C-alpha positions as protocol buffer text, in pm:
chain_id: "A"
residue {
  index: 1
  type: MET
  ca { x: -15 y: 26 z: -16 }
}
residue {
  index: 2
  type: THR
  ca { x: 94 y: 350 z: -95 }
}
residue {
  index: 3
  type: PRO
  ca { x: 148 y: 591 z: 233 }
}
residue {
  index: 4
  type: SER
  ca { x: -32 y: 967 z: 223 }
}
residue {
  index: 5
  type: THR
  ca { x: 139 y: 1205 z: 259 }
}
residue {
  index: 6
  type: GLY
  ca { x: 145 y: 1565 z: 312 }
}
residue {
  index: 7
  type: ASN
  ca { x: 336 y: 1926 z: 390 }
}
residue {
  index: 8
  type: THR
  ca { x: 192 y: 2202 z: 599 }
}
residue {
  index: 9
  type: ASP
  ca { x: 205 y: 2553 z: 495 }
}
residue {
  index: 10
  type: GLU
  ca { x: 309 y: 2883 z: 734 }
}
residue {
  index: 11
  type: GLU
  ca { x: -68 y: 2795 z: 866 }
}
residue {
  index: 12
  type: GLY
  ca { x: -114 y: 2376 z: 935 }
}
residue {
  index: 13
  type: LYS
  ca { x: -312 y: 2329 z: 644 }
}
residue {
  index: 14
  type: PHE
  ca { x: -199 y: 2083 z: 468 }
}
residue {
  index: 15
  type: THR
  ca { x: -300 y: 1839 z: 129 }
}
residue {
  index: 16
  type: LEU
  ca { x: -273 y: 1451 z: 123 }
}
residue {
  index: 17
  type: GLU
  ca { x: -134 y: 1272 z: -171 }
}
residue {
  index: 18
  type: THR
  ca { x: -99 y: 898 z: -237 }
}
residue {
  index: 19
  type: GLY
  ca { x: 146 y: 858 z: -489 }
}
residue {
  index: 20
  type: THR
  ca { x: 60 y: 1044 z: -792 }
}
residue {
  index: 21
  type: ARG
  ca { x: -271 y: 1160 z: -679 }
}
residue {
  index: 22
  type: THR
  ca { x: -455 y: 1410 z: -430 }
}
residue {
  index: 23
  type: GLY
  ca { x: -597 y: 1252 z: -117 }
}
residue {
  index: 24
  type: ALA
  ca { x: -568 y: 963 z: 81 }
}
residue {
  index: 25
  type: PRO
  ca { x: -798 y: 666 z: 4 }
}
residue {
  index: 26
  type: ALA
  ca { x: -1144 y: 606 z: 254 }
}
residue {
  index: 27
  type: GLY
  ca { x: -1020 y: 502 z: 584 }
}
residue {
  index: 28
  type: ASP
  ca { x: -954 y: 498 z: 959 }
}
residue {
  index: 29
  type: TYR
  ca { x: -549 y: 619 z: 999 }
}
residue {
  index: 30
  type: VAL
  ca { x: -290 y: 609 z: 1249 }
}
residue {
  index: 31
  type: VAL
  ca { x: -95 y: 984 z: 1194 }
}
residue {
  index: 32
  type: THR
  ca { x: 278 y: 1011 z: 1200 }
}
residue {
  index: 33
  type: VAL
  ca { x: 422 y: 1363 z: 1276 }
}
residue {
  index: 34
  type: ILE
  ca { x: 773 y: 1472 z: 1240 }
}
residue {
  index: 35
  type: GLN
  ca { x: 882 y: 1897 z: 1258 }
}
residue {
  index: 36
  type: SER
  ca { x: 1248 y: 1892 z: 1112 }
}
residue {
  index: 37
  type: ARG
  ca { x: 1470 y: 2168 z: 1280 }
}
residue {
  index: 38
  type: THR
  ca { x: 1697 y: 2311 z: 1115 }
}
residue {
  index: 39
  type: LEU
  ca { x: 2054 y: 2237 z: 1327 }
}
residue {
  index: 40
  type: PRO
  ca { x: 2309 y: 2471 z: 1309 }
}
residue {
  index: 41
  type: THR
  ca { x: 2599 y: 2397 z: 1110 }
}
residue {
  index: 42
  type: LYS
  ca { x: 2879 y: 2329 z: 1246 }
}
residue {
  index: 43
  type: GLY
  ca { x: 3175 y: 2529 z: 1200 }
}
residue {
  index: 44
  type: ASP
  ca { x: 3099 y: 2728 z: 990 }
}
residue {
  index: 45
  type: LYS
  ca { x: 3237 y: 2982 z: 806 }
}
residue {
  index: 46
  type: GLY
  ca { x: 3063 y: 3102 z: 624 }
}
residue {
  index: 47
  type: GLY
  ca { x: 3076 y: 2892 z: 305 }
}
residue {
  index: 48
  type: MET
  ca { x: 2855 y: 2735 z: 52 }
}
residue {
  index: 49
  type: SER
  ca { x: 2759 y: 2341 z: 79 }
}
residue {
  index: 50
  type: MET
  ca { x: 2594 y: 2166 z: -166 }
}
residue {
  index: 51
  type: ALA
  ca { x: 2548 y: 1905 z: 59 }
}
residue {
  index: 52
  type: PRO
  ca { x: 2175 y: 1923 z: 257 }
}
residue {
  index: 53
  type: PRO
  ca { x: 2122 y: 2054 z: 606 }
}
residue {
  index: 54
  type: ASP
  ca { x: 2147 y: 1848 z: 881 }
}
residue {
  index: 55
  type: THR
  ca { x: 1738 y: 1840 z: 1060 }
}
residue {
  index: 56
  type: GLU
  ca { x: 1612 y: 1729 z: 1379 }
}
residue {
  index: 57
  type: ASP
  ca { x: 1249 y: 1631 z: 1521 }
}
residue {
  index: 58
  type: ALA
  ca { x: 1134 y: 1951 z: 1718 }
}
residue {
  index: 59
  type: LEU
  ca { x: 918 y: 1703 z: 1873 }
}
residue {
  index: 60
  type: HIS
  ca { x: 1180 y: 1408 z: 1960 }
}
residue {
  index: 61
  type: GLY
  ca { x: 1045 y: 1132 z: 1770 }
}
residue {
  index: 62
  type: ALA
  ca { x: 653 y: 1147 z: 1933 }
}
residue {
  index: 63
  type: TYR
  ca { x: 475 y: 1128 z: 1621 }
}
residue {
  index: 64
  type: ALA
  ca { x: 705 y: 977 z: 1400 }
}
residue {
  index: 65
  type: LYS
  ca { x: 619 y: 628 z: 1399 }
}
residue {
  index: 66
  type: ARG
  ca { x: 319 y: 451 z: 1373 }
}
residue {
  index: 67
  type: ASN
  ca { x: 332 y: 233 z: 1671 }
}
residue {
  index: 68
  type: LYS
  ca { x: 372 y: 568 z: 1903 }
}
residue {
  index: 69
  type: SER
  ca { x: 187 y: 780 z: 1763 }
}
residue {
  index: 70
  type: GLN
  ca { x: -180 y: 837 z: 1949 }
}
residue {
  index: 71
  type: ILE
  ca { x: -277 y: 1062 z: 1628 }
}
residue {
  index: 72
  type: THR
  ca { x: -624 y: 880 z: 1412 }
}
residue {
  index: 73
  type: ALA
  ca { x: -805 y: 1037 z: 1160 }
}
residue {
  index: 74
  type: THR
  ca { x: -1060 y: 912 z: 946 }
}
residue {
  index: 75
  type: VAL
  ca { x: -1092 y: 969 z: 573 }
}
residue {
  index: 76
  type: LYS
  ca { x: -1444 y: 928 z: 414 }
}
residue {
  index: 77
  type: THR
  ca { x: -1549 y: 953 z: 101 }
}
residue {
  index: 78
  type: GLU
  ca { x: -1679 y: 1296 z: 38 }
}
residue {
  index: 79
  type: SER
  ca { x: -1482 y: 1582 z: 121 }
}
residue {
  index: 80
  type: ASN
  ca { x: -1285 y: 1592 z: 463 }
}
residue {
  index: 81
  type: GLN
  ca { x: -1135 y: 1878 z: 678 }
}
residue {
  index: 82
  type: LEU
  ca { x: -964 y: 1742 z: 950 }
}
residue {
  index: 83
  type: PRO
  ca { x: -979 y: 1909 z: 1350 }
}
residue {
  index: 84
  type: PRO
  ca { x: -625 y: 2086 z: 1471 }
}
residue {
  index: 85
  type: PHE
  ca { x: -436 y: 1813 z: 1533 }
}
residue {
  index: 86
  type: ASP
  ca { x: -346 y: 1879 z: 1909 }
}
residue {
  index: 87
  type: LEU
  ca { x: 62 y: 1777 z: 1917 }
}
residue {
  index: 88
  type: LYS
  ca { x: 213 y: 1864 z: 2269 }
}
């Protein structure tokens, strides 16, 4: 099964995509969330680097794995508007 993914905008809104299709199949889901935070570069002397920056999950993995996340959502066949997820 292809996982559904989405990225939030500045307001925390998102649209799911499954493969190349917009949306997710109807069903009940466990939701995983990470908040990537760019780490300061050690020893940065202001030069350019072609390497991607190092990042960490600002939520410390609390919702990063299906077996650990307590967030669930139901996707219906009609238009969906999920309530905000309460990330502590």
